[in-house]
C-alpha positions as CSV (number, residue, x, y, z in Angstrom):
1,M,47.7,42.9,6.3
2,Q,45.0,40.6,7.7
3,Q,44.3,37.2,6.3
4,F,40.9,35.6,5.8
5,D,39.4,32.7,4.1
6,T,36.6,34.8,2.7
7,V,36.0,38.6,2.6
8,I,32.4,39.7,1.9
9,I,31.8,43.2,0.6
10,G,28.3,44.2,1.7
11,G,26.5,43.6,4.9
12,G,23.0,43.1,3.6
13,P,20.8,39.9,3.7
14,G,22.8,38.1,1.0
15,G,26.2,38.9,2.3
16,L,25.1,38.0,5.9
17,A,23.7,34.6,4.8
18,A,27.0,33.8,3.3
19,A,29.0,35.1,6.3
20,Y,27.1,33.2,8.9
21,G,27.1,30.0,6.8
22,L,30.8,30.1,6.1
23,R,31.6,30.9,9.7
24,G,29.5,28.0,10.7
25,R,31.6,25.8,8.6
26,G,34.8,26.9,10.2
27,Q,36.0,29.7,7.9
28,N,37.7,32.9,9.0
29,V,35.3,35.5,7.6
30,A,35.2,39.3,7.3
31,V,32.4,41.5,6.3
32,V,32.8,45.0,4.9
33,E,30.0,47.5,5.0
34,K,30.2,51.2,3.9
35,D,26.7,52.3,5.0
36,L,24.1,50.7,7.4
37,W,24.7,47.2,8.7
38,G,21.9,45.0,7.5
39,G,21.7,46.5,4.0
40,T,18.9,48.1,2.1
41,C,16.0,45.8,2.8
42,P,15.7,46.2,6.6
43,N,16.9,49.7,6.7
44,R,15.6,51.5,3.7
45,G,13.7,49.0,1.6
46,C,11.2,46.2,1.9
47,D,10.9,46.0,5.7
48,P,10.2,49.7,6.5
49,K,8.1,50.0,3.3
50,K,5.9,47.1,4.5
51,I,5.5,48.8,7.9
52,L,4.1,51.9,6.2
53,M,2.0,49.7,3.9
54,A,0.3,48.0,6.8
55,A,-1.7,51.2,7.5
56,V,-2.4,51.6,3.8
57,E,-3.8,48.1,3.5
58,A,-5.9,48.5,6.7
59,Q,-7.3,51.8,5.5
60,G,-8.1,50.3,2.1
61,R,-10.0,47.3,3.6
62,S,-12.0,49.7,5.8
63,A,-12.8,52.0,3.0
64,V,-14.5,49.3,0.8
65,L,-16.5,48.1,3.8
66,Q,-18.2,51.4,4.4
67,G,-21.9,50.7,4.3
68,Y,-21.2,47.0,4.8
69,G,-20.8,46.9,8.6
70,L,-18.2,49.7,9.1
71,V,-18.7,53.4,9.6
72,G,-15.9,55.9,9.1
73,T,-12.7,55.4,7.1
74,P,-9.6,55.8,9.3
75,T,-7.0,58.4,8.4
76,I,-3.3,57.8,8.5
77,D,-1.3,59.7,11.2
78,W,2.0,60.0,9.3
79,A,4.1,61.0,12.4
80,A,2.8,58.0,14.4
81,L,3.3,55.7,11.4
82,M,6.9,57.0,10.9
83,A,7.6,56.6,14.6
84,K,6.6,52.9,14.3
85,K,8.9,52.5,11.3
86,R,11.8,54.2,13.0
87,A,11.4,52.1,16.1
88,Y,12.0,49.1,13.9
89,T,14.8,50.4,11.7
90,R,16.9,52.2,14.4
91,Q,17.8,48.8,15.9
92,I,18.9,47.1,12.7
93,P,22.4,48.4,12.2
94,T,23.6,47.9,15.8
95,G,21.8,44.6,16.2
96,T,23.3,43.3,12.9
97,H,26.8,44.4,13.8
98,A,26.5,42.9,17.3
99,G,25.3,39.6,15.8
100,L,28.4,39.4,13.5
101,E,30.7,40.1,16.4
102,R,29.1,37.4,18.6
103,A,29.6,34.9,15.7
104,G,33.3,35.7,15.5
105,I,33.0,37.4,12.1
106,A,35.4,40.3,11.6
107,T,33.7,43.5,10.6
108,F,35.1,46.6,8.8
109,H,33.2,49.8,8.1
110,G,34.1,52.0,5.1
111,D,34.4,52.1,1.4
112,A,36.0,48.9,0.0
113,Q,38.2,48.8,-3.1
114,F,40.3,46.2,-4.8
115,T,44.0,46.8,-5.2
116,V,46.1,45.7,-8.2
117,D,47.4,42.7,-6.2
118,G,43.9,41.5,-5.4
119,T,43.6,42.5,-1.8
120,V,40.6,44.5,-0.4
121,Q,41.5,47.9,1.0
122,V,39.1,49.4,3.6
123,A,39.5,52.2,6.2
124,G,43.3,52.1,5.7
125,Q,43.6,48.4,6.2
126,Q,44.5,45.7,3.7
127,L,42.5,42.5,3.8
128,N,43.8,39.4,2.0
129,A,41.5,36.4,1.3
130,T,41.4,33.2,-0.6
131,N,38.0,34.3,-2.0
132,V,36.0,37.4,-2.1
133,I,32.2,37.8,-2.4
134,I,30.7,41.0,-3.8
135,A,27.3,41.6,-2.2
136,T,27.0,45.4,-2.5
137,G,23.5,45.5,-3.9
138,Q,21.9,48.4,-5.7
139,E,21.1,52.1,-4.9
140,P,18.6,54.5,-6.3
141,R,19.3,55.9,-9.7
142,L,19.0,59.6,-10.4
143,P,17.9,60.4,-13.9
144,Q,19.8,62.9,-16.0
145,V,17.4,65.8,-16.1
146,T,17.9,69.5,-15.6
147,G,17.6,70.2,-11.9
148,Q,18.7,66.7,-10.9
149,E,20.1,68.2,-7.7
150,W,16.6,68.9,-6.5
151,L,15.5,65.2,-6.7
152,R,14.9,63.0,-3.7
153,T,15.0,59.2,-3.7
154,S,13.0,56.4,-2.1
155,N,15.5,56.5,0.8
156,D,14.3,60.0,1.6
157,F,10.6,59.1,1.1
158,L,10.8,56.3,3.7
159,D,12.2,58.7,6.3
160,L,10.1,61.8,5.9
161,D,9.2,63.6,9.1
162,T,6.1,65.0,7.4
163,L,4.4,64.0,4.2
164,P,3.9,66.9,1.8
165,A,0.5,67.8,0.4
166,D,1.7,67.2,-3.1
167,V,4.4,64.8,-4.4
168,T,5.7,63.8,-7.8
169,L,7.2,60.4,-8.5
170,M,9.5,59.9,-11.6
171,G,9.1,56.3,-12.7
172,G,6.3,53.7,-12.7
173,G,8.3,50.7,-11.6
174,Y,7.3,48.8,-8.4
175,V,9.0,51.4,-6.2
176,G,7.1,54.3,-7.8
177,V,3.8,52.5,-7.7
178,E,4.2,51.4,-4.1
179,L,5.3,54.9,-2.9
180,A,2.4,56.4,-4.8
181,A,-0.1,54.1,-3.0
182,I,1.4,55.1,0.4
183,A,1.4,58.8,-0.2
184,N,-2.1,58.8,-1.7
185,S,-3.5,56.9,1.2
186,A,-1.8,59.2,3.7
187,G,-3.5,62.2,2.1
188,S,-1.1,63.6,-0.5
189,R,-1.9,64.6,-4.0
190,V,0.3,62.2,-6.1
191,H,1.6,62.5,-9.6
192,L,3.1,59.3,-11.0
193,V,5.0,59.9,-14.3
194,H,6.3,57.0,-16.5
195,H,8.3,57.5,-19.7
196,N,6.4,55.0,-21.8
197,A,2.9,53.4,-21.9
198,R,3.9,50.2,-20.3
199,P,5.1,50.5,-16.6
200,L,5.8,47.4,-14.5
201,R,7.0,45.6,-17.7
202,A,7.9,42.4,-15.9
203,F,4.2,41.9,-15.0
204,D,1.2,40.8,-17.0
205,G,0.0,43.7,-19.2
206,D,-3.7,43.2,-18.6
207,L,-3.3,43.2,-14.9
208,V,-1.0,46.2,-14.9
209,T,-3.7,48.1,-16.9
210,D,-6.2,47.0,-14.2
211,L,-3.9,48.2,-11.4
212,L,-3.3,51.6,-13.0
213,A,-7.0,52.0,-13.4
214,R,-7.4,51.3,-9.6
215,L,-4.7,53.9,-8.8
216,S,-6.4,56.5,-11.0
217,K,-9.7,55.8,-9.3
218,D,-8.0,56.3,-5.9
219,G,-7.1,59.8,-7.1
220,I,-3.5,59.3,-8.3
221,D,-2.6,61.4,-11.3
222,V,-1.0,58.7,-13.6
223,R,0.8,60.1,-16.6
224,L,2.1,57.6,-19.1
225,G,4.2,58.1,-22.3
226,T,6.0,61.2,-21.1
227,E,9.0,62.0,-18.9
228,I,10.1,64.8,-16.7
229,T,12.7,67.0,-18.4
230,Q,13.2,69.7,-15.8
231,V,12.8,70.3,-12.1
232,A,13.3,73.9,-10.8
233,P,12.6,75.6,-7.5
234,D,9.4,77.7,-7.4
235,G,9.1,79.5,-4.1
236,D,8.9,76.8,-1.5
237,Q,7.8,74.2,-4.1
238,Y,9.2,72.9,-7.3
239,R,8.1,73.4,-10.9
240,V,8.0,70.2,-12.9
241,T,8.1,70.2,-16.7
242,T,7.6,67.2,-19.0
243,A,8.7,66.4,-22.5
244,D,5.1,67.0,-23.8
245,G,5.1,70.5,-22.4
246,E,2.9,69.9,-19.3
247,A,4.0,71.6,-16.1
248,W,2.8,71.8,-12.5
249,T,4.1,72.7,-9.1
250,T,4.7,70.1,-6.4
251,D,6.3,70.0,-2.9
252,L,8.8,67.2,-3.5
253,V,10.0,65.2,-6.5
254,F,11.2,61.6,-6.0
255,A,13.3,59.7,-8.5
256,T,11.7,56.2,-8.6
257,A,13.0,55.1,-12.0
258,G,15.0,52.1,-11.1
259,R,18.2,51.3,-9.2
260,T,21.8,50.8,-10.3
261,P,24.4,48.3,-9.1
262,V,26.9,49.6,-6.5
263,V,30.2,48.8,-8.2
264,A,31.8,52.1,-9.2
265,E,34.1,52.5,-6.2
266,L,35.3,48.9,-6.1
267,H,37.8,49.2,-9.0
268,L,36.8,45.9,-10.4
269,D,39.0,46.5,-13.4
270,R,42.0,46.0,-11.2
271,V,41.1,42.4,-10.6
272,G,39.6,41.5,-14.0
273,V,35.9,41.3,-13.0
274,A,33.6,42.0,-15.9
275,T,30.4,44.0,-15.5
276,T,27.5,45.2,-17.6
277,S,25.2,48.2,-17.0
278,R,23.0,45.7,-15.1
279,G,25.7,44.5,-12.7
280,V,28.5,42.0,-12.2
281,T,28.8,39.2,-14.7
282,V,28.8,35.7,-13.1
283,N,28.7,32.1,-14.3
284,D,26.3,29.4,-13.1
285,H,28.3,29.1,-9.9
286,L,28.1,32.8,-9.2
287,Q,31.8,33.1,-10.0
288,T,32.9,36.3,-11.8
289,T,35.5,36.4,-14.5
290,N,38.1,36.3,-11.7
291,P,38.0,32.7,-10.4
292,H,38.6,33.9,-6.8
293,I,35.8,36.5,-6.7
294,F,32.1,35.7,-6.6
295,A,29.0,37.9,-6.5
296,L,25.5,37.6,-5.2
297,G,22.3,39.5,-4.8
298,D,21.1,42.7,-6.6
299,V,24.6,43.6,-7.8
300,V,24.6,40.6,-10.1
301,D,23.5,40.8,-13.8
302,R,20.9,37.9,-13.9
303,P,17.3,37.4,-15.1
304,Q,15.9,36.6,-11.6
305,P,14.1,39.4,-9.8
306,K,16.2,41.6,-7.6
307,L,14.7,40.5,-4.3
308,T,16.0,39.9,-0.8
309,P,15.0,36.2,-0.7
310,V,16.9,35.6,-3.9
311,A,20.1,37.2,-2.4
312,G,19.7,35.0,0.7
313,Y,19.3,31.9,-1.5
314,E,22.5,32.8,-3.4
315,G,24.3,33.4,-0.1
316,D,23.4,29.9,1.1
317,Y,24.4,28.5,-2.3
318,L,27.9,30.1,-2.1
319,V,28.5,28.6,1.3
320,K,28.3,25.2,-0.4
321,V,30.4,26.3,-3.3
322,L,33.2,27.6,-1.1
323,T,33.3,24.7,1.4
324,T,32.8,21.6,-0.8
325,D,34.9,20.1,-3.6
326,E,32.0,19.7,-6.0
327,Q,28.9,21.7,-6.2
328,A,26.2,21.7,-8.9
329,A,25.3,24.8,-10.8
330,I,22.8,27.0,-9.1
331,R,19.2,26.3,-9.8
332,Y,16.6,28.8,-8.8
333,P,13.1,27.8,-7.7
334,V,10.2,29.8,-8.9
335,V,10.4,33.3,-7.5
336,P,7.3,35.3,-6.6
337,S,7.2,39.1,-7.2
338,V,4.7,41.4,-5.5
339,V,3.8,45.0,-6.0
340,Y,2.2,46.0,-2.7
341,G,-0.7,48.5,-2.1
342,K,-4.4,48.6,-1.4
343,T,-4.6,46.4,-4.5
344,Q,-1.7,44.1,-4.9
345,L,-0.1,42.7,-8.1
346,A,1.8,39.4,-7.9
347,Q,3.3,37.0,-10.3
348,L,5.5,33.8,-10.4
349,G,6.6,31.0,-12.7
350,V,5.6,30.9,-16.4
351,T,3.9,34.2,-17.3
352,P,0.8,34.4,-19.4
353,D,2.8,36.1,-22.1
354,Q,5.3,33.3,-22.2
355,A,2.4,30.8,-22.2
356,A,0.8,32.5,-25.2
357,T,3.9,31.9,-27.3
358,Q,3.6,28.1,-26.7
359,P,-0.1,27.2,-27.0
360,D,0.7,23.5,-27.5
361,R,2.5,23.4,-24.2
362,Y,0.5,25.7,-22.0
363,R,-3.1,27.1,-21.5
364,V,-4.2,30.1,-19.5
365,N,-7.2,30.3,-17.2
366,D,-8.2,34.0,-16.9
367,L,-10.6,34.1,-14.0
368,D,-12.5,37.1,-12.6
369,L,-12.5,36.5,-8.9
370,T,-14.4,39.6,-7.9
371,H,-17.6,37.8,-7.2
372,W,-16.0,34.7,-5.6
373,Y,-17.0,34.4,-2.0
374,S,-13.5,35.0,-0.7
375,Y,-13.4,38.4,-2.3
376,Q,-17.1,39.3,-2.2
377,R,-17.1,39.0,1.6
378,I,-14.3,41.7,1.9
379,Q,-15.7,43.8,-0.9
380,D,-12.5,43.5,-3.0
381,P,-13.1,46.1,-5.7
382,Q,-11.4,44.0,-8.4
383,A,-9.9,40.5,-8.2
384,R,-8.5,38.7,-11.1
385,I,-6.1,35.8,-11.7
386,K,-4.4,34.3,-14.8
387,V,-3.4,30.7,-14.0
388,V,-0.9,29.1,-16.4
389,L,-1.3,25.3,-16.7
390,E,0.8,22.7,-18.5
391,Q,-1.3,21.0,-21.1
392,D,0.1,17.5,-20.7
393,S,0.1,17.2,-16.9
394,G,-2.6,19.8,-15.9
395,R,-0.2,21.2,-13.3
396,I,-0.1,24.9,-12.4
397,V,3.2,26.3,-13.6
398,G,2.6,30.0,-13.3
399,A,0.2,32.7,-12.2
400,A,-0.4,36.4,-12.2
401,V,-2.8,37.8,-9.6
402,L,-4.5,41.2,-8.9
403,S,-6.4,41.6,-5.6
404,T,-6.1,42.8,-2.1
405,E,-5.0,39.2,-1.2
406,A,-2.5,38.7,-4.1
407,E,0.5,38.2,-1.8
408,Q,-1.2,35.3,0.0
409,V,-2.5,33.6,-3.1
410,I,0.9,33.8,-4.8
411,N,2.6,32.1,-1.9
412,Y,0.0,29.3,-1.9
413,L,0.7,28.8,-5.6
414,D,4.4,29.0,-5.0
415,F,4.1,25.9,-2.8
416,V,1.9,24.2,-5.4
417,I,4.3,24.8,-8.2
418,Q,7.4,24.0,-6.2
419,Q,6.0,20.7,-5.0
420,R,4.7,19.9,-8.6
421,L,1.2,19.3,-7.3
422,S,-1.4,18.4,-9.9
423,S,-5.1,19.3,-9.7
424,V,-5.7,15.8,-8.4
425,D,-3.2,16.3,-5.6
426,I,-4.9,19.6,-4.7
427,N,-8.4,18.1,-4.7
428,Q,-7.3,15.4,-2.3
429,M,-6.4,18.0,0.3
430,I,-8.9,19.2,2.8
431,M,-8.2,22.8,3.7
432,A,-10.0,25.2,6.1
433,Y,-13.1,26.6,4.4
434,P,-13.9,29.2,3.3
435,T,-10.4,30.5,2.8
436,L,-8.1,31.6,0.0
437,A,-6.4,28.2,0.3
438,S,-9.6,26.4,-0.4
439,D,-10.0,28.4,-3.6
440,L,-7.0,26.6,-5.1
441,T,-9.2,23.7,-6.1
442,Y,-11.0,25.9,-8.6
443,F,-8.0,27.4,-10.4
444,S,-7.4,24.5,-12.8
């Protein structure tokens, strides 16, 4: 049996942040990973997706400038784009593993599980530790439909050798919407099916409606308020049938209806760790119902978005918890969320819906930015922002943005909110003009 101060189950961004931090403070640390070193984000998630999205964004910007100085919309070469993606992702596992070894962090590859005596068993070895951190993340969820065995996941989509002429996506969350945008831009006929009339529920409803209208205008077949009940082979394609009796043939069907926490193989019941359907239960110190076991990242049942930066933030926090005598409860800063595509949807802080329930405390500025100079010059088809302001202070405390520049605007506003800047503070800044940053002075 090998002894460690801390064993971390999961070699993704959150687990790695904790591992390097704890090792830097003198702990003897081990990391267990059952799949690819580096985790979902750099291997099968946000990083490769954003590489593919770069071509989508460039194509979209070019398309709207036809007749305004550009001639000819570029087409996406899927093979070349995938080669670029793979050139990045193929180095992640070996590079991550080598970095851990250089830092003196022990590594184990295989399925981890707790034993009844509280040790971690992996690849025939027993690891004993003062504390354990669960950082196993989430994995794609396959819906229970007839023909489930024919479904693919986002992992498969992001590593397709060739993109089919026709694809169907089951689920209108951020994964489904983003993959729809990529496939559509690369030339596929895309069917996006969502079980109710309100996809992207965490985002502002008006802006979601605007985004779906943009997707439909781009040629995506958006089907709301129904669900796929059966998938069956039909020659070299698949026959898809929905609850309302509609049916069509498609080349591939991808399950994009959410993700599920990776806990089933850990045998958490053996060590008294409570879970819900949404993940591991923790207190405000990220401690589970077993005082020597902690959890971080997407595997945790918490209200904050399941995002890589949040996992890293929690990893840094646990370093302090496990190396100091007293540590305050975790406090999260505002967390921006972005749905990427030709048109992006972003949100952070107090939402417009939340503000509407407290009119004495908040007011909302709903601004059509389409004809503002910053968006007119790039022919943004539709740009809109809802800015939430605190009534008493006049400070910006939240925002929802729809535009081709939403990811940049939301990050500027993240800084404004985090630093508690008032409209007076913003107006006293001199920023490069004309830019998205200089527009901040007009939001309040």
